[in-house]
N, C-alpha and C positions, 0 to 999 in steps of 0.2 A: 080815206087814209092817205092817198097820194095827192089829192087836190087837182087831179087831171083826169082826162078820159083814160080809162083802163081798157086795153085790148088784150085778150087772151088768144094766143095762137096755138091751138092744140086740137087734135082729133080724138084725144083720149078722154072718155066720159068721166072717169074717176078724177083726173086732174082738173077738168073743167068744173065738176061739182065741188071739189075741194076749194078751188079759188073763189067760186061763187059764195060758198059758205063763209069764207073769210072776208071777202071784199064787197059782197052784195051785187048790185047791178053792174055787169061788165059786158062789153061787146066781145063776142066770140067769133073768131075766124078759124074754121076748121082746116082750110087749105089756102095758104097764102101763095098767090101766083105772082104778085108784084107788091112792093112796099107802098105803092100808090094807094092800096086798099086801106092803109092805116092813116087815120087823121093825124095831121101834124100836132106836135106838142102832146103826144100821148105817152102813157107808160105801157110798154109792150111786155107781156109776160108769156114766155113759151120757150120753145126749142126750135131754132132755125139754123139753116146752113150759115156758116161763119160769114160768108160774103153778104148775105142778106142782113145779118146783124149789123155789119158795118154800114150798110145803106140806111137802115132804120135809125141809127145814131146820127149819121150825117144829115138826115132830114129833120133833126131837132127833137127827136123822141128819146126817151129813156128805154133801156132794155134790161130786163131781168130774166136771166136764164133759169129754166126749171130743169133740175136733174133728179133722177130717182136712183138711189144707190140700193138696188134690189138684189136679193140672192139669185143665184143661177136658176133655181127651180121656178122662179116667178117671171123670168124673162120671156117675152112674147105673149104674156097673158094680160087680159084686161084687169086692172086693179080697181078695187072699190075705194071709196073715200077714206076708210080707215087704213087701208094698206098704203094709199098715197100719203096720208098723214104720217105714217110710220117711217117712210123712206125718202120723202121729198126734201130737197135742199134748194135754196134760191141764191143766185149770185148776180149782183148788179154789175153789168159791164160798163165801166166808166170811160175807157178809151180802147180803141181798136184801130189799128192801122195795118192794112194788107197791101201787099205788092204782088201782082200776078207774075208768075214765072212760067216761061215757055220751056218745055222739056222735049 
C-alpha cells in the first residue's frame, strides 16, 4: 500500500490486529524508547508523544497518527478489531515544528 517499510508503534492488540488485517506484514514496536529503533524511510503508524513525532519526521520517515474517537464507557478498556474499526481515524502528519519553552 505504501511501498515502504511499515512500522506500527502500539501496545494495543486491537489496533495492531486491525492494522495487520489491512496492511499485512508490518513491523510492530510495542514500546518505543528511541526513534533510532525505526528504520529510515519507513511509514510509522501509531500514537507517540508530539516531540517523538517530530523526530520521526526529521529522520525522513512518514508519520500517521492513530486516534480512537471512543465513547466514555469504552475508555481504558481493550478494544477488539471490530471496535477499533468502528472508532479509528488516521491523520498523516505532514509538517511539525516544535520549539521548547522553559517555564
